[in-house]
C-alpha positions as a Markdown table, in Angstrom:
| # | Residue | x | y | z |
|---|---|---|---|---|
| 1 | Met | 0.0 | -0.1 | 0.0 |
| 2 | Gly | 1.1 | 3.4 | -0.9 |
| 3 | Asn | -0.4 | 6.7 | 0.6 |
| 4 | Ala | -3.8 | 5.2 | 1.2 |
| 5 | Leu | -4.2 | 4.1 | 4.8 |
| 6 | Lys | -5.1 | 0.7 | 6.1 |
| 7 | Ala | -8.7 | 0.8 | 7.8 |
| 8 | Asp | -9.5 | -1.9 | 10.5 |
| 9 | Glu | -12.0 | -2.3 | 13.1 |
| 10 | Ala | -9.5 | -1.1 | 16.0 |
| 11 | Gly | -9.1 | 2.3 | 14.6 |
| 12 | Trp | -12.6 | 2.7 | 12.6 |
| 13 | Asp | -14.0 | 5.5 | 15.1 |
| 14 | Thr | -11.0 | 7.4 | 15.3 |
| 15 | Gln | -9.9 | 7.4 | 11.5 |
| 16 | Val | -13.4 | 7.4 | 10.1 |
| 17 | Met | -16.2 | 8.2 | 12.4 |
| 18 | Lys | -14.4 | 11.3 | 14.2 |
| 19 | Ser | -12.6 | 12.4 | 11.3 |
| 20 | Ala | -12.8 | 16.3 | 10.5 |
| 21 | Glu | -12.0 | 15.7 | 6.9 |
| 22 | Leu | -13.8 | 13.7 | 4.1 |
| 23 | Val | -12.9 | 10.1 | 4.2 |
| 24 | Leu | -12.9 | 7.7 | 1.3 |
| 25 | Val | -13.1 | 4.1 | 2.1 |
| 26 | Asp | -12.3 | 1.3 | -0.4 |
| 27 | Phe | -13.8 | -1.8 | 0.7 |
| 28 | Trp | -11.7 | -4.6 | -1.1 |
| 29 | Ala | -10.1 | -8.0 | -0.8 |
| 30 | Val | -7.2 | -9.6 | -2.1 |
| 31 | Trp | -9.0 | -12.2 | -4.3 |
| 32 | Cys | -11.2 | -9.6 | -6.0 |
| 33 | Gly | -10.2 | -8.9 | -9.7 |
| 34 | Pro | -11.8 | -5.3 | -10.1 |
| 35 | Cys | -10.5 | -4.3 | -6.6 |
| 36 | Gln | -7.0 | -4.9 | -7.8 |
| 37 | Met | -7.9 | -2.8 | -11.1 |
| 38 | Val | -9.2 | 0.0 | -8.9 |
| 39 | Ala | -6.3 | -0.2 | -6.4 |
| 40 | Pro | -3.8 | 2.0 | -8.3 |
| 41 | Val | -6.7 | 4.7 | -9.0 |
| 42 | Ile | -7.3 | 5.0 | -5.2 |
| 43 | Glu | -3.5 | 5.3 | -4.5 |
| 44 | Glu | -3.5 | 8.3 | -7.1 |
| 45 | Leu | -6.6 | 9.8 | -5.4 |
| 46 | Ala | -4.9 | 9.5 | -2.0 |
| 47 | Thr | -1.7 | 11.5 | -3.3 |
| 48 | Glu | -3.7 | 14.0 | -5.3 |
| 49 | Tyr | -6.2 | 14.7 | -2.6 |
| 50 | Ala | -3.6 | 14.6 | 0.4 |
| 51 | Gly | -4.7 | 17.0 | 3.1 |
| 52 | Lys | -8.2 | 17.5 | 1.6 |
| 53 | Val | -9.6 | 13.9 | 1.7 |
| 54 | Lys | -8.4 | 10.9 | 3.9 |
| 55 | Val | -8.0 | 7.8 | 1.6 |
| 56 | Met | -8.4 | 4.4 | 3.4 |
| 57 | Lys | -8.6 | 0.9 | 2.2 |
| 58 | Leu | -10.6 | -1.7 | 4.5 |
| 59 | Asn | -10.0 | -5.5 | 3.6 |
| 60 | Thr | -13.4 | -7.0 | 4.2 |
| 61 | Asp | -12.1 | -10.5 | 4.5 |
| 62 | Glu | -10.2 | -9.1 | 7.6 |
| 63 | Asn | -13.1 | -6.7 | 8.9 |
| 64 | Pro | -16.5 | -8.5 | 8.1 |
| 65 | Glu | -18.4 | -6.8 | 10.7 |
| 66 | Ile | -17.7 | -3.1 | 9.5 |
| 67 | Ala | -18.7 | -4.4 | 5.8 |
| 68 | Gly | -21.7 | -5.7 | 7.1 |
| 69 | Lys | -22.7 | -2.7 | 9.1 |
| 70 | Tyr | -22.6 | -0.7 | 5.7 |
| 71 | Gln | -24.2 | -3.3 | 3.8 |
| 72 | Val | -21.3 | -3.8 | 1.3 |
| 73 | Met | -22.7 | -6.8 | -0.6 |
| 74 | Ser | -20.2 | -6.6 | -3.6 |
| 75 | Ile | -16.8 | -5.4 | -3.8 |
| 76 | Pro | -15.1 | -2.9 | -4.6 |
| 77 | Thr | -17.4 | -0.4 | -2.8 |
| 78 | Ile | -16.1 | 2.9 | -2.2 |
| 79 | Leu | -18.1 | 4.7 | 0.6 |
| 80 | Ile | -17.2 | 8.3 | 1.5 |
| 81 | Phe | -17.9 | 9.8 | 4.8 |
| 82 | Lys | -18.5 | 13.1 | 6.0 |
| 83 | Asn | -18.8 | 14.1 | 9.7 |
| 84 | Gly | -18.9 | 10.2 | 10.6 |
| 85 | Gln | -21.9 | 9.5 | 8.1 |
| 86 | Pro | -21.8 | 7.8 | 4.5 |
| 87 | Val | -22.6 | 10.2 | 2.0 |
| 88 | Glu | -21.7 | 8.7 | -1.2 |
| 89 | Arg | -21.5 | 5.2 | -2.3 |
| 90 | Leu | -19.7 | 4.0 | -5.6 |
| 91 | Val | -19.9 | 0.2 | -6.6 |
| 92 | Gly | -17.7 | -1.4 | -9.0 |
| 93 | Ala | -14.4 | -0.6 | -10.8 |
| 94 | Met | -15.0 | 2.9 | -12.5 |
| 95 | Pro | -12.5 | 5.4 | -14.1 |
| 96 | Lys | -10.5 | 7.7 | -11.8 |
| 97 | Arg | -12.6 | 10.7 | -13.5 |
| 98 | Lys | -15.8 | 9.4 | -11.8 |
| 99 | Phe | -14.0 | 9.4 | -8.4 |
| 100 | Lys | -12.7 | 12.9 | -9.1 |
| 101 | Glu | -16.3 | 14.2 | -9.9 |
| 102 | Val | -17.6 | 12.9 | -6.7 |
| 103 | Leu | -14.8 | 13.9 | -4.5 |
| 104 | Asp | -14.7 | 17.5 | -6.2 |
| 105 | Ser | -18.4 | 17.9 | -5.7 |
| 106 | Leu | -18.5 | 16.9 | -2.0 |
| 107 | Leu | -15.3 | 19.1 | -1.2 |
| 108 | Ala | -17.0 | 22.0 | -2.8 |
| 109 | Gln | -20.1 | 21.7 | -0.8 |
| 110 | Thr | -17.9 | 21.5 | 2.1 |
| 111 | Ser | -16.2 | 24.7 | 1.4 |
| 112 | Lys | -19.3 | 26.4 | 0.9 |
| 113 | Thr | -20.7 | 25.4 | 4.4 |
| 114 | Ala | -17.4 | 25.9 | 6.2 |
């Protein structure tokens, strides 16, 4: 893993639920082909949005309770959290442009309300 942080049950509350910034969480698994396709994009987003969005990866095999809590039925699922609440859900492999559109839109909303 590069700039994306590893999410797990132990740090979930601190890293995601209590984060002041937007948090993008990539729900993935080692055996998932589409997850492997999205992984480099997630790393690029972690670099490009450093300081604006916290980018994390959660292995669903290692953290089934969290995946179940957010009804992650297929992977990759990308959830974006704001103030501890999921505000966006993207399911499946998609182009980087799509992730950027969603993040830029959410960041624009955040800057207007800040």
